[in-house]
C-alpha positions, 0 to 999 in steps of 0.5 A, a space after each residue: 435928510 429924508 431917503 427920497 432927498 437922494 434921488 434928486 441929489 443922485 442928478 448932481 452925480 449923475 451930471 459929473 458923469 456925463 460931464 466924463 462922456 460915460 456910457 449909461 448903458 455899461 454895467 459898473 460896480 455900484 455900492 449904496 450904505 446904509 444905515 441903523 433901522 433893521 438893516 439885518 431885514 433889509 440885507 435880507 431883502 436885497 438879498 433876495 433883489 440881488 444884491 451883495 451885501 456886508 456890513 459895514 466897518 463898524 457893524 452898524 449899517 450894510 453896503 450893498 452891491 451889485 453891477 447895474 446901468 445907471 442912468 436918469 430911469 435908474 435914478 427914478 426907478 432902482 434908486 427911488 424903490 431902494 430909498 423906499 425900501 429903505 424907509 419900510 426898516 427904518 433904515 438911512 439911505 445913505 447915498 452910492 458909488 459906482 466906477 467910472 469907467 472911462 477915467 482920463 490917461 494917467 500922465 506920461 512918467 518922466 523919463 528917469 535920468 540916470 545915475 552917471 547924469 546925476 553924478 557928471 552932468 548930462 552931455 552936451 
């Protein structure tokens, strides 16, 4: 897959955010995954752009992260620029992920019955 294909794929992910009524104006933690090629030089360029950069678990790529407001404009500018930057270093842009700010509330925990009702049954 060509790096710029990721720009089109990002539409689907952004639709998930929109379906959950996420505010695209919110800055959120975004991770970008890249591997192969000259990722050491790419990492230096990413640091100049304000990204924190660390190696992947197997040290065969890098993860770049920062807080960004994602959305359609981000997809066609920032994401496109990252894909082009990866191309210039022969690195594969392997996708991104971002935190959801408005996750659905956790279900109410069930109330524990207690020790005695388990043994003797519930009182009527």
